[in-house]
C-alpha positions in Angstrom: 155.2 -52.8 126.0 153.5 -56.2 126.1 149.6 -56.3 125.5 147.4 -57.9 128.0 146.4 -62.1 126.9 142.9 -62.2 125.8 141.4 -65.2 124.3 142.4 -64.1 120.6 145.9 -63.5 120.9 146.6 -67.0 122.8 145.1 -68.8 119.8 147.2 -66.6 117.5 149.9 -67.7 119.8 148.6 -71.3 119.7 148.4 -71.0 116.0 151.8 -70.1 115.5 153.6 -72.3 117.7 151.3 -75.0 115.9 153.3 -74.5 112.6 156.2 -74.6 114.3 156.0 -77.7 116.7 156.3 -81.6 115.5 153.1 -83.6 115.4 151.6 -84.6 118.6 152.8 -81.3 120.7 150.9 -80.8 123.9 150.5 -77.5 125.3 148.8 -76.8 128.6 147.8 -73.1 129.3 148.3 -71.9 133.0 147.4 -69.6 135.8 145.7 -66.4 133.9 145.3 -68.3 130.3 142.9 -70.7 131.8 141.0 -67.7 133.9 140.5 -65.9 130.4 139.6 -69.2 128.3 137.4 -70.0 131.2 135.4 -66.3 131.4 137.0 -65.3 135.1 139.4 -62.4 133.3 139.0 -60.7 130.7 142.5 -61.1 129.8 146.1 -61.4 131.1 149.4 -60.0 131.9 151.4 -62.9 130.6 150.9 -66.4 129.2 152.4 -69.0 131.4 153.0 -72.4 129.3 154.1 -76.2 129.4 155.4 -77.8 126.4 155.6 -81.5 125.6 158.1 -82.5 124.0 160.0 -79.0 124.4 162.2 -79.1 121.5 164.5 -76.8 119.8 162.0 -75.6 117.1 159.2 -74.7 119.2 161.5 -72.7 122.1 163.1 -70.8 118.9 159.4 -70.2 118.0 158.2 -69.1 121.2 161.1 -66.7 121.6 160.1 -64.9 118.1 156.8 -64.5 119.1 157.2 -62.8 121.8 158.1 -60.0 120.5 155.6 -60.0 117.6 152.4 -59.9 118.8 153.8 -58.6 122.2 152.7 -61.0 123.7 155.0 -61.8 127.9 155.4 -65.6 127.7 156.3 -67.8 130.3 157.6 -71.3 130.4 156.8 -71.8 134.5 153.9 -74.3 134.9 152.7 -76.0 138.4 155.5 -78.4 138.1 158.2 -76.0 138.3 157.2 -75.5 141.9 155.8 -78.4 142.8 155.7 -82.0 142.4 153.7 -83.5 139.8 150.6 -84.8 141.2 149.3 -88.2 140.0 147.5 -88.6 137.0 147.9 -84.7 136.1 148.1 -85.5 132.8 145.0 -87.0 132.2 142.7 -85.1 134.2 144.1 -82.0 131.6 141.1 -80.7 129.9 141.8 -80.3 126.0 140.7 -77.0 125.2 141.5 -76.8 121.3 143.4 -78.1 118.2 146.3 -75.7 116.6 148.1 -77.3 113.5 150.3 -79.8 115.4 149.5 -78.8 118.6 146.8 -79.9 121.0 146.1 -77.5 123.8 144.8 -78.0 127.0 144.2 -76.5 130.5 146.9 -77.9 132.8 145.2 -79.9 135.4 143.9 -77.7 137.9 144.1 -79.8 140.9 148.1 -78.7 140.4 146.9 -74.9 139.7 144.9 -74.8 143.0 147.8 -76.4 144.9 150.2 -74.1 143.3 148.3 -71.4 143.8 147.7 -72.0 147.6 151.3 -72.4 148.6 152.0 -68.9 146.7 148.6 -67.3 148.5 148.6 -64.4 145.6 145.0 -62.3 146.1 144.6 -63.2 142.2 145.1 -66.7 143.0 142.5 -67.1 145.6 140.0 -65.4 143.5 140.7 -67.8 140.9 140.7 -70.8 143.2 136.9 -69.5 144.2 136.3 -69.3 140.9 137.1 -73.3 140.0 135.2 -74.2 143.4 132.4 -72.2 142.6 132.5 -74.1 138.9 132.8 -77.0 140.7 135.8 -77.7 138.8 137.5 -78.7 141.3 136.8 -81.2 144.6 138.2 -79.6 148.0 138.3 -82.9 149.7 140.8 -84.2 146.3 142.7 -81.7 147.2 144.2 -82.7 150.1 144.3 -86.1 149.0 146.6 -85.0 146.3 148.4 -82.9 149.0 149.0 -86.1 150.9 150.2 -88.2 147.6 153.2 -85.5 147.3 153.9 -84.7 151.2 157.1 -86.9 150.7 158.8 -85.3 148.1 158.1 -81.7 148.6 161.8 -81.1 150.1 163.1 -81.4 146.6 161.1 -78.2 146.4 162.8 -76.0 149.3 161.1 -72.9 148.5 157.7 -74.7 149.8 157.2 -74.8 153.8 155.6 -78.1 154.3 153.7 -77.3 157.7 152.3 -74.2 155.9 151.4 -75.4 152.7 149.6 -78.4 154.5 147.7 -75.4 157.1 146.3 -73.1 153.4 145.3 -76.4 152.0 143.6 -77.7 155.4 141.9 -74.3 155.4 140.7 -74.4 152.2 139.3 -78.2 152.8 137.6 -77.2 155.7 
């Protein structure tokens, strides 16, 4: 049985990965992990993350750690489901350092757009929390969507017209 990911367990995971990672590694938290640190949720079912650079040593550490602390770790991010938004790295917020890893929250605009594209109830709650906290601006969401629309064809699971409607509805 996997255990829920709370801030302490996520920090322990980052510390372990920070021992295995080369200097300069960046770990981006996504989805539930961001929500947990922001206090929107007490825990998450899994830890979704993106690692740069994705080296063999860090991937081996993830495989080992997934069983030791009994965490469900997914190397998944909005970049797997949508084109990268211009400036996403610069907008990613630094959260803490753990050994050789600097931990960030992946760009919240990227997170909101992928959550809107999926449309799950929990995703919509997270979006309301981000908007309510003033962490994203509604008008900027549409601007960023317009920038990635020309390459949405590379993501066949995305219905561009439906996606635009959902974003348009969100920005009102």
